[in-house]
C-alpha positions in Angstrom: 0.0 0.0 0.0 1.3 3.4 -0.9 2.1 5.9 1.8 -0.3 8.5 0.5 -3.2 6.0 0.4 -2.5 5.0 4.0 -2.4 8.6 5.1 -5.7 9.3 3.3 -7.4 6.3 5.1 -6.1 7.4 8.5 -7.3 11.0 7.8 -10.7 9.7 6.8 -11.0 7.6 9.9 -10.1 10.6 12.1 -12.6 12.8 10.4 -15.3 10.2 10.8 -14.5 9.8 14.5 -14.6 13.6 14.9 -18.0 13.8 13.2 -19.4 11.0 15.5 -18.2 12.8 18.6 -19.6 16.1 17.4 -23.0 14.5 16.9 -22.8 12.9 20.4 -21.8 16.2 21.9 -24.7 18.0 20.2 -27.1 15.4 21.6 -25.7 15.8 25.1 -26.1 19.5 24.9 -29.7 19.2 23.9 -30.3 16.8 26.9 -28.7 19.2 29.3 -30.9 22.1 28.0 -34.0 19.9 28.5 -32.8 18.9 32.0 -33.1 15.2 31.3 -29.5 14.5 32.3 -28.6 13.5 35.8 -25.1 12.9 37.1 -24.3 10.3 39.7 -21.3 8.6 41.1 -20.9 5.3 42.9 -17.9 6.6 44.8 -18.6 8.8 47.8 -16.0 11.1 49.2 -16.1 13.0 52.5 -14.7 16.5 52.1 -12.5 17.6 54.9 -12.2 21.4 55.5 -9.7 23.0 57.8 -12.6 23.8 60.2 -13.6 20.2 60.3 -10.1 19.1 60.9 -9.6 21.6 63.7 -12.8 20.5 65.4 -11.7 16.8 65.2 -8.4 17.6 66.8 -6.3 17.1 63.6 -3.7 19.7 62.9 -2.8 21.0 59.4 0.5 22.5 58.4 0.4 26.3 58.5 1.4 26.4 54.8 -2.1 25.2 54.0 -3.8 28.1 55.7 -3.5 30.4 52.7 -3.9 27.7 50.1 -6.8 29.4 48.2 -4.6 32.5 47.8 -1.9 30.5 46.2 -3.9 29.6 43.1 -3.6 31.9 40.1 -0.1 32.2 38.7 3.6 32.4 39.2 
């Protein structure tokens, strides 16, 4: 098989996959607008805040006290 033919086939498959994903994304957007989509998870996680940790007797490093202020850049 020639190199150009192989590249054309690969490109065609990629375009086809992209078209299918665009169609699925469009359908998902419609469902979200209608409100017929619900999200669920089988994994439950318990969030631990610094206040909860302080009430339970756990101590956090002082470097975590200003953690929200650290986000945002260099």
